[in-house]
C-alpha positions in Angstrom: -80.2 -72.3 0.7 -77.3 -70.0 1.7 -77.4 -66.6 0.1 -74.7 -64.1 0.0 -73.1 -61.1 -1.6 -69.7 -59.3 -2.0 -68.7 -56.5 0.3 -65.7 -54.1 -0.2 -63.9 -53.0 2.9 -60.6 -51.1 2.9 -60.2 -51.8 -0.8 -60.6 -55.6 -0.3 -63.4 -58.0 -1.3 -65.2 -59.9 1.4 -67.7 -62.7 1.0 -70.8 -62.1 3.2 -73.1 -65.1 3.6 -76.6 -65.0 5.0 -78.7 -67.8 6.5 -81.4 -68.4 9.2 -80.7 -70.3 12.4 -83.2 -72.8 13.8 -84.6 -70.1 16.1 -85.4 -67.8 13.2 -82.4 -65.4 13.6 -80.4 -64.2 10.6 -76.7 -64.7 10.6 -74.3 -63.0 8.3 -70.7 -64.2 8.7 -67.9 -62.4 6.8 -65.0 -64.2 5.0 -61.9 -62.4 3.7 -61.0 -63.3 0.1 -57.5 -61.8 0.0 -58.5 -60.1 -3.3 -58.1 -56.3 -3.8 -61.0 -54.4 -5.3 -59.2 -53.5 -8.5 -59.5 -56.0 -11.3 -60.7 -58.9 -9.2 -64.5 -58.8 -9.4 -64.8 -62.0 -11.4 -62.5 -64.0 -9.1 -64.4 -62.6 -6.1 -67.7 -63.7 -7.6 -66.2 -67.2 -8.1 -65.2 -67.3 -4.5 -68.7 -66.2 -3.4 -70.3 -69.1 -5.3 -67.7 -71.5 -3.8 -68.5 -70.3 -0.3 -72.3 -70.5 -0.9 -71.9 -74.1 -2.1 -69.5 -75.4 0.6 -70.5 -73.4 3.7 -72.0 -75.5 6.4 -73.7 -73.4 9.2 -72.2 -74.1 12.6 -74.2 -76.2 15.0 -76.2 -73.8 17.2 -75.7 -74.3 20.9 -78.0 -72.6 23.4 -77.5 -72.1 27.1 -80.7 -74.0 27.6 -79.0 -77.1 26.1 -76.4 -77.0 28.9 -76.9 -78.7 32.2 -74.7 -79.3 35.3 -75.6 -83.0 35.0 -74.2 -83.4 31.5 -70.9 -85.2 31.1 -68.0 -82.8 31.4 -66.7 -84.3 28.1 -69.9 -83.3 26.4 -69.8 -79.8 28.0 -66.3 -79.2 26.6 -67.3 -80.1 23.1 -70.4 -77.9 23.3 -68.2 -75.1 24.6 -66.2 -75.3 21.4 -69.3 -74.5 19.4 -70.1 -71.6 21.7 -66.8 -69.8 21.3 -66.2 -70.7 17.6 -67.3 -67.4 16.2 -65.4 -65.3 18.7 -61.9 -66.7 18.0 -59.7 -67.0 14.9 -59.9 -70.2 12.8 -56.3 -71.0 13.7 -57.0 -70.7 17.5 -60.2 -72.7 17.1 -58.3 -75.5 15.3 -55.9 -75.7 18.2 -58.7 -75.7 20.8 -60.5 -78.4 18.9 -57.5 -80.7 18.7 -56.9 -80.4 22.5 -60.5 -80.9 23.4 -61.5 -83.7 21.0 -58.2 -85.6 21.0 -57.1 -85.2 24.6 -59.5 -83.7 27.1 -62.9 -85.1 26.1 -61.8 -88.7 25.6 -60.1 -88.8 29.0 -63.1 -87.4 30.9 -65.6 -89.3 28.9 -64.0 -92.6 30.0 -64.0 -91.2 33.6 -67.7 -90.6 33.3 -67.7 -87.5 35.5 -70.4 -84.8 35.0 -69.9 -81.1 35.1 -71.5 -80.9 38.6 -69.3 -83.8 39.9 -66.1 -82.4 38.5 -63.5 -81.7 41.2 -60.0 -80.3 41.3 -58.6 -83.8 42.0 -60.1 -85.1 38.7 -58.3 -82.3 36.7 -55.1 -82.9 38.6 -55.1 -86.6 37.8 -55.6 -85.6 34.1 -52.5 -83.4 34.2 -50.5 -86.2 35.8 -51.7 -88.6 33.1 -50.8 -86.1 30.3 -47.3 -85.4 31.7 -46.4 -89.0 31.0 -46.5 -88.4 27.2 -46.4 -84.6 26.6 -44.4 -81.6 27.8 -45.4 -79.4 30.7 -45.9 -76.5 28.3 -48.5 -78.6 26.4 -50.3 -79.4 29.6 -50.4 -75.7 30.5 -52.2 -75.1 27.2 -54.7 -77.8 28.1 -55.2 -76.2 31.5 -56.0 -72.9 29.7 -58.8 -74.6 27.7 -60.3 -76.3 30.7 -60.1 -73.1 32.8 -61.8 -70.9 30.1 -64.5 -73.5 29.6 -65.2 -73.8 33.4 -65.1 -70.0 33.8 -68.0 -69.8 31.3 -69.9 -72.5 33.2 -69.6 -70.3 36.3 -70.6 -67.2 34.4 -73.9 -68.8 33.3 -74.6 -70.3 36.7 -74.1 -74.0 35.8 -71.6 -74.5 38.6 -70.8 -72.3 41.7 -67.1 -72.1 41.3 -64.2 -73.1 39.0 -62.5 -76.3 40.2 -59.5 -75.7 38.0 -58.6 -72.7 40.2 -57.6 -75.1 42.9 -55.3 -77.2 40.6 -51.6 -77.1 40.7 -50.7 -76.6 37.1 -47.2 -77.7 35.9 -44.5 -75.1 35.5 -44.1 -74.2 31.8 -40.8 -75.3 30.3 -38.5 -72.4 29.6 -38.2 -72.3 25.9 -34.6 -72.0 24.4 -34.9 -71.3 20.7 -32.7 -73.2 18.3 -30.9 -70.9 15.8 -28.2 -70.8 13.2 -24.9 -68.9 13.7 -23.6 -66.5 11.1 -21.5 -69.2 9.6 -24.6 -71.6 9.4 -26.7 -68.9 7.8 -24.0 -68.2 5.2 -23.9 -71.8 4.2 -27.7 -71.9 4.2 -27.9 -68.9 1.8 -25.4 -70.7 -0.5 -27.3 -74.0 -0.7 -30.7 -72.3 -1.2 -29.5 -70.2 -4.1 -31.0 -72.4 -6.9 -33.7 -74.2 -4.8 -37.3 -73.8 -6.0 -38.2 -72.4 -2.6 -34.8 -70.6 -2.3 -36.1 -67.1 -2.3 -38.8 -67.6 0.4 -36.2 -69.4 2.5 -33.8 -66.6 2.2 -36.4 -63.8 2.6 -37.7 -65.5 5.8 -34.2 -65.9 7.3 -33.1 -62.3 6.5 -36.2 -60.6 7.9 -37.1 -63.1 10.6 -40.6 -63.6 9.3 -43.2 -66.0 10.5 -44.1 -68.6 7.9 -47.6 -67.2 7.4 -46.2 -63.7 6.8 -43.8 -65.0 4.2 -46.3 -67.1 2.3 -48.8 -64.3 2.5 -46.6 -61.6 1.0 -48.3 -59.8 -1.9 -46.9 -57.7 -4.7 -49.1 -54.8 -3.5 -47.3 -54.8 -0.2 -43.9 -54.1 -1.9 -43.0 -50.5 -2.7 -40.1 -50.7 -5.1 -39.8 -46.9 -5.2 -39.4 -46.4 -1.5 -37.7 -49.7 -1.1 -40.0 -51.0 1.6 -42.5 -53.8 2.1 -45.3 -54.2 4.6 -46.5 -57.2 6.5 -50.3 -57.0 6.4 -51.6 -60.3 5.0 -51.0 -63.8 6.2 -51.7 -67.3 4.9 -51.9 -70.0 7.5 -53.1 -73.6 7.5 -55.5 -75.2 9.9 -56.9 -78.7 10.3 -60.7 -78.7 9.8 -62.7 -81.9 9.8 -59.7 -84.0 8.9 -58.6 -81.7 6.1 -56.0 -79.0 5.8 -57.6 -75.6 5.0 -55.8 -72.4 4.0 -56.8 -69.3 5.9 -56.0 -66.1 3.9 -56.5 -63.0 5.9 -55.7 -59.3 5.9 -54.3 -59.4 9.5 -51.3 -60.5 11.3 -50.7 -62.4 14.6 -50.8 -59.2 16.7 -51.2 -55.4 16.0 -47.4 -55.1 16.3 -47.0 -57.7 13.6 -48.3 -55.2 11.1 -45.0 -53.6 10.2 -43.0 -52.0 7.4 -39.5 -53.1 6.8 -36.7 -51.9 4.4 -36.2 -53.8 1.2 -32.6 -54.6 0.9 -31.0 -54.1 -2.5 -30.2 -57.8 -3.0 -33.8 -58.7 -2.4 -35.2 -55.9 -4.5 -33.2 -57.3 -7.5 -34.3 -60.8 -6.8 -38.0 -59.8 -6.5 -38.0 -57.7 -9.7 -36.4 -60.7 -11.5 -39.1 -63.0 -10.0 -41.9 -60.6 -11.1 -40.6 -60.7 -14.7 -40.4 -64.5 -14.5 -43.9 -64.8 -13.3 -45.1 -62.5 -16.2 -43.3 -64.8 -18.6 -44.8 -67.9 -17.0 -48.3 -66.5 -17.2 -47.9 -65.8 -21.0 -46.3 -69.2 -21.6 -49.0 -71.2 -19.7 -52.0 -69.2 -20.9 -55.2 -70.6 -19.6 -53.3 -73.3 -17.6 -51.8 -70.6 -15.3 -53.6 -70.4 -12.0 -54.7 -66.7 -11.7 -56.3 -67.2 -8.3 -53.0 -66.3 -6.6 -51.5 -63.9 -9.0 -51.3 -61.2 -6.3 -49.0 -63.3 -4.2 -45.2 -63.2 -4.5 -44.4 -66.8 -3.8 -46.1 -69.0 -6.3 -44.8 -71.8 -8.5 -44.3 -71.9 -12.3 -48.0 -72.4 -13.0 -49.3 -69.9 -10.5 -50.1 -72.2 -7.5 -49.5 -70.6 -4.1 -46.7 -72.1 -2.1 -48.5 -74.2 0.5 -47.2 -73.5 4.0 -46.8 -77.2 4.8 -44.8 -77.8 1.6 -42.5 -74.9 2.5 -41.7 -76.5 5.8 -41.3 -80.0 4.3 -39.0 -78.8 1.6 -37.0 -76.9 4.2 -36.4 -80.0 6.3 -35.3 -82.0 3.2 -32.9 -79.3 2.1 -31.2 -79.3 5.5 -30.8 -83.1 5.5 -29.5 -83.2 1.9 -26.9 -80.5 2.6 -25.7 -81.7 6.0 -27.0 -78.6 7.8 -28.0 -78.7 11.5 -31.7 -79.6 11.8 -33.8 -76.7 12.9 -37.5 -75.9 12.4 -38.5 -73.5 9.7 -39.7 -71.1 12.5 -36.1 -71.2 13.8 -35.0 -69.1 10.9 -36.8 -66.3 12.7 -34.8 -67.0 15.8 -31.6 -67.1 13.8 -32.3 -63.6 12.5 -32.8 -62.4 16.0 -29.6 -64.1 17.1 -27.6 -62.4 14.4 -29.1 -59.0 15.2 -28.3 -59.3 18.9 -24.8 -60.6 18.1 -24.2 -57.5 16.0 -25.1 -55.2 18.9 -28.7 -54.3 17.8 -30.7 -53.2 20.8 -33.4 -55.5 22.1 -36.1 -52.8 21.4 -35.1 -52.7 17.8 -35.2 -56.5 17.5 -38.7 -56.4 19.0 -39.9 -54.0 16.3 -38.1 -55.9 13.5 -39.7 -59.2 14.5 -43.1 -57.6 15.2 -43.5 -58.8 18.8 -46.3 -57.2 20.8 -44.1 -56.1 23.7 -40.4 -56.1 24.5 -41.0 -58.7 27.3 -41.8 -61.3 24.7 -38.5 -60.6 22.9 -36.5 -60.5 26.1 -38.0 -63.8 27.4 -37.1 -65.6 24.2 -33.7 -64.0 23.4 -32.2 -62.7 26.6 -29.8 -65.7 26.7 -28.4 -64.5 23.4 -27.7 -60.9 24.4 -24.2 -61.8 25.6 -22.3 -58.7 24.6 -24.1 -56.7 27.3 -23.0 -59.2 29.8 -19.4 -59.0 28.7 -19.7 -55.2 29.0 -21.0 -55.6 32.6 -18.1 -58.0 33.5 -15.6 -55.5 32.1 -17.2 -52.6 34.0 -16.8 -54.5 37.3 -13.2 -55.5 36.4 -12.3 -51.9 35.7 -13.2 -50.8 39.3 -12.1 -53.9 41.3 -8.5 -55.0 41.7 -9.0 -58.8 42.2 -5.8 -60.5 43.5 -4.5 -63.3 41.4 
């Protein structure tokens, strides 16, 4: 039986479960509820009971279970269990897909053991993968294989890491798609009365990540100071064949935790939405879903906007209105493009978007910073008299 209790940290409820492993050790994993301490005890207790009923302890993997003579495919799958508690659910979901859908099936068919694995085997795998996926995706697969083999070296299963000798493909240079000012203007016009219109517009204006937009809470908005803070995210991961929402009081990086000014137009829209939600709650009564009442972007009966539904509705909206197809994440790039086009410095764009360092911003958007190049060309023209 899984026991557990509620714990309050930084004013937020956390579910703390407790169970014994097969070797007699007690484990106490923590899970964020996304609920603030004030007025949410009942909902937090309901979540505690839900976690206690549904939680399945992870498979315990011990170093003694590992052997250099085990299949490399089996080792990769066991490595997933070893690192599961040290990475985020989103990262674990990504690693699991790569290992179980790509890496393990290929090497299981090959039948090579961890001891037998050589650089040539890994190189052939990359050549095989490049026939169907991009170089960037193969680079991500390489990162998984390299990390797993690095651990094998660390615990003395193998003497060296064969992936160190492999020639990994050169990562594709990513050129972000984006909307021009004219595109964005049309986008704002066609989203005016759409059910997801406000989250679309808010995302485009502030260049938010999808999880940051969906995860926005009323408590993060200061209507007196006209600011809002990005400090909570809602993401979706694939777990055992099902989509699972991950609600967390954290962002992608430390720099992602940022406070931005609340523009007058959005202040007005949000205050109007707040009143509408209050009316919806009174109108629906017990039918209203109070689980997500702290969130800004919910539907008429209180259900949180699901990240996948947001992206699907966005794609359909573009097709219906003849707008150029871009990904939902490209609204973020469109925001950056507009800022740079208006002469905003790269450092300011970095801080607005919440990138961890300016190098990330420069790598993605340097091709858009064209005004500085024009200034450079003019500077050279001013001092050189070039014959016609």
